[in-house]
Phi, psi and omega in degrees: 000139178258103182247130179245154179059020179066006182207351182252116179272122176277123186256290183210159184289137176235352180176178178238134174263189182301314182221033179201168179254141185246133182238153168280140179220173179221137170284112188291346178272317184258346185070008178293136176276136184225170171250137182237119177262133184237134177227132181289134181297323183290356173294328177078008184270327184056029183291324179293325176298314178295321181295321179297325177295324179291315177303318179295320179297326185262019187299337180270357178277121188287352179257011179243129180297153180281137173275130185255330181196144172225137179190187181208162168236202184289339184249328190223156164267148179229140173227129181251126177227178175303140171283133179244178183267215184291144172283165177298330178294316178295317179302316179299316181297334181278347181281159177299127184060018177056040180228137172269154174288162179297322178299314178300317182297316183288324175299316177295318177304316179297317178300315185290322177300317178298318176299311182296323176302318179297314179299313182295325178292345175267008176085014185242150165243140186285313173074011173209056181281119180200164185300330179292343184260015173232118184236145173281154179282184177244165176057248182282355183245027184295339179255009184251130178274143174235149178258139181227181172062082179260027183298331181252005183297146183205148176287144175257013179245144174269188186296337178267014182065023175260154180293139180295163179270149176290139179204171179279152174247165185282339180198176178296134177254128178109199180255121188309322182299326184245002181292152178287164176297327176297324179295318178296330177275008179057049176248152177305142183259151178222194187302322181300330184286322173303316183287328174295318177298323175301319179302319178292327175297316181297321177295319180297321183296323183269003177230158178297314178216165171271149188294343182254008187295331181264004181270136178261325185291123187305313184293328179289321176299314183297322178298319178298316180295323179294335182257016187303325183286353181266351185273132183284352178274002180258117181300148186300327180293327178284327173299316179299315177303311182295322180299321179293316181299320182291342180277347184285141173275169185305315185267354190289137176280123180295154175267090187294323180295320177301315183292316180292324176292324178301308182291320181300326181297341181256001181274000000 
């Protein structure tokens, strides 16, 4: 048996994070079920250590699972958080023809905008918004979404509490399928980019696949995204949402209430 922290039993693999493997576990003292994220120390990234600090910082956010323990042994870093239910990707796959209704999609969109507003108000951008990183809770929280995987999360404020300046990055940040156009252009990401990624998620939910999902070439993916408002498979309300997001400047604070009201008006 592999027990960490003298009380958490690692059982079996349930997923992959940005830079770590996720296992189901059990607190052998209380029998509580947990999720355990594992990262090899020899990777040299220390992303789980940084991620654990972010979970601790966000402990008052009701849409973020609680961190229960962080530690290491000679081979790995470990982070223990609440065990959650199905991701939005799994929920979509379980639907008839793997498509959500527009009403379901907009209801999810409203929840995620509220979640992102909480994260952004804490001075952070997630930078990897995708269906796999939103999970429903268990038991009394089966209808409540939680956000996970803060491996790429970063503050958008500098030491003087001023917004950071836009600059180039060394590579695309995030997951290409849902990354913003700015990410494809290797530019620093801000609040607008999390919301743009949500827009691609909404389009994905009401369709079997995105038109660029099987494309590998960065410029071709970006071209599809740049023409998103021209495709007839994109509902007009999501086009309206994307038009607003594309109008935001790098430092601009999004009007979250405007966006939630926009989507709610079509539910």
